[in-house]
C-alpha positions as CSV (number, residue, x, y, z in Angstrom):
1,X,1.5,12.5,-8.3
2,X,-2.0,13.7,-7.2
3,X,-3.5,16.7,-9.1
4,X,-2.4,20.0,-7.6
5,X,-5.2,22.1,-6.2
6,X,-6.0,25.5,-7.6
7,X,-4.2,28.5,-6.0
8,X,-7.4,29.5,-4.2
9,X,-8.1,26.1,-2.7
10,X,-8.4,25.8,1.1
11,X,-5.2,25.3,3.0
12,X,-6.4,21.8,4.2
13,X,-6.8,20.8,0.6
14,X,-3.3,21.9,-0.3
15,X,-2.0,20.2,2.8
16,X,-3.7,17.0,1.8
17,X,-2.2,17.3,-1.7
18,X,1.3,17.7,-0.3
19,X,0.7,14.7,1.9
20,X,-0.4,12.5,-1.0
21,X,2.5,13.7,-3.1
22,X,5.1,13.0,-0.4
23,X,3.5,9.6,0.3
24,X,3.9,8.7,-3.4
25,X,7.5,9.9,-3.5
26,X,8.4,7.8,-0.4
27,X,6.9,4.7,-2.0
28,X,8.6,5.4,-5.3
29,X,12.0,5.9,-3.6
30,X,12.6,9.6,-4.1
31,X,13.1,9.7,-0.3
32,X,14.7,6.6,1.2
33,X,14.6,5.3,4.8
34,X,16.5,7.8,7.0
35,X,16.4,10.6,4.4
36,X,15.7,14.1,5.7
37,X,12.5,15.8,4.6
38,X,12.6,19.6,5.1
39,X,9.8,22.2,4.7
40,X,12.0,24.5,2.6
41,X,13.0,21.8,0.1
42,X,9.5,20.4,-0.3
43,X,7.8,23.8,-0.6
44,X,10.3,25.0,-3.2
45,X,10.1,21.8,-5.3
46,X,6.3,21.5,-5.2
47,X,5.6,25.2,-5.6
48,X,3.6,25.7,-2.4
49,X,4.0,27.8,0.7
50,X,5.6,26.2,3.9
51,X,2.2,26.2,5.7
52,X,0.6,23.2,3.8
53,X,4.0,21.5,3.9
54,X,4.2,21.8,7.7
55,X,0.6,20.4,7.9
56,X,1.6,17.5,5.6
57,X,4.7,16.6,7.6
58,X,2.7,16.5,10.8
59,X,0.1,14.2,9.1
60,X,2.8,11.8,7.8
61,X,4.4,11.8,11.2
62,X,1.0,10.7,12.7
63,X,0.8,8.0,10.1
64,X,4.3,6.7,11.0
65,X,5.9,7.5,7.6
66,X,8.1,10.3,9.1
67,X,9.8,10.6,12.5
68,X,11.6,13.3,14.4
69,X,15.2,12.5,15.2
70,X,17.5,14.6,17.5
71,X,19.9,16.7,15.6
72,X,18.5,15.6,12.2
73,X,14.9,16.8,12.2
74,X,12.2,15.0,10.2
75,X,13.3,11.8,8.4
76,X,11.7,8.9,6.6
77,X,10.9,6.1,9.0
78,X,12.6,2.7,8.6
79,X,11.0,-0.7,9.2
80,X,13.0,-3.6,10.7
81,X,12.4,-7.2,9.9
82,X,10.1,-7.7,12.9
83,X,8.0,-4.8,11.8
84,X,7.8,-6.1,8.2
85,X,6.6,-9.5,9.5
86,X,4.0,-7.8,11.8
87,X,2.8,-5.7,8.9
88,X,2.2,-8.6,6.7
89,X,0.7,-10.7,9.5
90,X,-2.0,-8.0,9.9
91,X,-2.4,-7.7,6.1
92,X,-3.1,-11.4,5.9
93,X,-5.8,-11.2,8.5
94,X,-7.5,-8.0,7.3
95,X,-7.3,-8.7,3.6
96,X,-8.8,-12.2,4.2
97,X,-11.6,-10.5,6.1
98,X,-12.1,-8.0,3.4
99,X,-12.3,-10.7,0.8
100,X,-14.9,-12.6,2.8
101,X,-17.0,-9.5,3.3
102,X,-16.7,-8.7,-0.4
103,X,-18.0,-12.1,-1.3
104,X,-21.1,-11.2,0.8
105,X,-21.6,-7.6,-0.3
106,X,-20.0,-6.9,-3.7
107,X,-22.5,-5.7,-6.3
108,X,-22.4,-6.6,-10.0
109,X,-20.6,-3.4,-11.0
110,X,-17.8,-4.0,-8.5
111,X,-17.4,-7.6,-9.7
112,X,-17.3,-6.4,-13.3
113,X,-14.6,-3.9,-12.3
114,X,-12.6,-6.7,-10.7
115,X,-12.7,-8.7,-13.9
116,X,-11.7,-5.7,-15.9
117,X,-8.7,-5.1,-13.7
118,X,-7.7,-8.7,-14.1
119,X,-7.7,-8.1,-17.9
120,X,-5.6,-5.0,-17.4
121,X,-3.2,-6.9,-15.2
122,X,-2.8,-9.7,-17.9
123,X,-1.8,-7.0,-20.4
124,X,0.7,-5.3,-18.1
125,X,2.8,-8.3,-17.0
126,X,6.0,-6.8,-18.5
127,X,5.5,-3.4,-16.7
128,X,6.1,-3.7,-13.0
129,X,5.0,-0.2,-12.1
130,X,1.7,-0.7,-14.1
131,X,1.2,-4.1,-12.5
132,X,1.7,-2.6,-9.1
133,X,-0.9,0.2,-9.8
134,X,-3.5,-2.3,-11.1
135,X,-2.8,-4.4,-8.0
136,X,-3.5,-1.5,-5.7
137,X,-6.7,-0.7,-7.7
138,X,-7.9,-4.3,-7.4
139,X,-7.3,-4.5,-3.7
140,X,-9.0,-1.1,-3.2
141,X,-12.0,-2.3,-5.1
142,X,-12.2,-5.4,-2.8
143,X,-11.9,-3.2,0.3
144,X,-14.8,-1.0,-0.9
145,X,-16.9,-4.0,-1.7
146,X,-16.5,-5.3,1.8
147,X,-18.9,-2.5,3.0
148,X,-17.2,-2.0,6.4
149,X,-15.9,1.5,7.2
150,X,-13.8,0.4,10.2
151,X,-12.1,-2.4,8.2
152,X,-11.4,0.1,5.4
153,X,-9.9,2.6,7.8
154,X,-7.6,0.0,9.3
155,X,-6.5,-1.2,5.8
156,X,-5.7,2.4,4.8
157,X,-3.4,2.7,7.8
158,X,-1.6,-0.4,6.8
159,X,-1.4,0.9,3.2
160,X,0.4,4.0,4.5
161,X,2.9,1.8,6.3
162,X,3.5,-0.2,3.1
163,X,4.7,3.0,1.4
164,X,7.9,2.5,3.5
165,X,8.6,-0.7,1.7
166,X,9.9,0.9,-1.5
167,X,9.7,-0.8,-4.8
168,X,7.3,-3.4,-5.8
169,X,7.2,-7.2,-5.5
170,X,6.0,-7.2,-9.2
171,X,9.6,-6.3,-10.1
172,X,10.7,-9.9,-9.1
173,X,10.8,-12.2,-12.1
174,X,7.8,-14.5,-12.1
175,X,5.8,-12.6,-9.5
176,X,3.5,-10.7,-11.9
177,X,2.4,-14.0,-13.5
178,X,1.9,-15.7,-10.1
179,X,0.1,-12.7,-8.7
180,X,-2.3,-12.7,-11.6
181,X,-3.1,-16.4,-11.0
182,X,-3.7,-15.6,-7.3
183,X,-5.9,-12.7,-8.2
184,X,-8.0,-14.7,-10.5
185,X,-8.7,-17.4,-7.9
186,X,-9.6,-14.6,-5.4
187,X,-12.0,-12.7,-7.8
188,X,-13.7,-15.9,-8.9
189,X,-14.4,-16.8,-5.2
190,X,-15.8,-13.4,-4.6
191,X,-18.0,-13.6,-7.7
192,X,-19.2,-17.0,-6.7
193,X,-20.1,-15.7,-3.2
194,X,-17.8,-18.2,-1.6
195,X,-16.6,-16.4,1.5
196,X,-14.5,-19.2,2.9
197,X,-12.7,-19.6,-0.4
198,X,-12.3,-15.9,-0.9
199,X,-10.7,-15.4,2.5
200,X,-8.4,-18.4,2.0
201,X,-7.3,-17.0,-1.4
202,X,-6.6,-13.6,0.0
203,X,-4.6,-15.0,2.8
204,X,-2.5,-17.1,0.5
205,X,-1.9,-14.2,-1.8
206,X,-0.6,-12.0,1.0
207,X,1.5,-14.8,2.4
208,X,3.2,-15.2,-1.0
209,X,3.6,-11.4,-1.3
210,X,5.3,-11.5,2.1
211,X,7.7,-14.2,1.0
212,X,8.7,-12.2,-2.1
213,X,9.1,-9.0,-0.1
214,X,11.4,-10.6,2.5
215,X,13.5,-12.1,-0.2
216,X,13.8,-8.7,-1.8
217,X,14.8,-7.1,1.5
218,X,16.9,-9.8,3.2
219,X,17.4,-12.7,0.8
220,X,15.1,-14.9,2.9
221,X,11.4,-15.7,2.8
222,X,11.1,-15.4,6.6
223,X,10.3,-19.0,7.2
224,X,13.3,-19.4,9.6
225,X,13.2,-15.9,11.1
226,X,12.6,-15.7,14.8
227,X,12.3,-11.9,15.2
228,X,11.0,-10.1,18.3
229,X,9.6,-6.6,18.4
230,X,12.8,-5.4,20.1
231,X,15.2,-6.7,17.4
């Protein structure tokens, strides 16, 4: 959970902290799809007033993590299969672009950090939560190295939506090892300044993550799905 601001911190800072805490809790499964999220419960549990909680709930509604339902109030949003497929389709495009740009713009310190994260990942193969955290850190490093604020902003929006897909693909047997292999190919392409190879590696990595996620959710990798946005 993010570090709680001091009591005298500005209201917006406290609202941001509550937003981050709730976002983490949704991703970790404290709140499941369709669960109610009330101002009173959150304020009491986090030890803050209802004002920053109200601000946080509005922010998470804007991000699409929460929705208002008649007779129920604020609940955690749910993604159907079509939305999951759309989400990963956009990730494949944007992550590929970020990798290509990172191959062009990453500095030596960022490439060193990517290699350090690979080493951390190799030591955490038996810890799915740690593997997931390192994965996020590696992808975040690539996003920053891309040097494109508009791409970064869009990827952050997708990252928020991913919080609705609870759990981690790294909990699936064999996925941590395969993910590490994919990451190594990706980082080596970035370090070698090979934009085409970096983009291809990133797209392949996300496509395999999508297959794993769909098997987790539906027992299918999506190869035979013919979903529409209205399904």
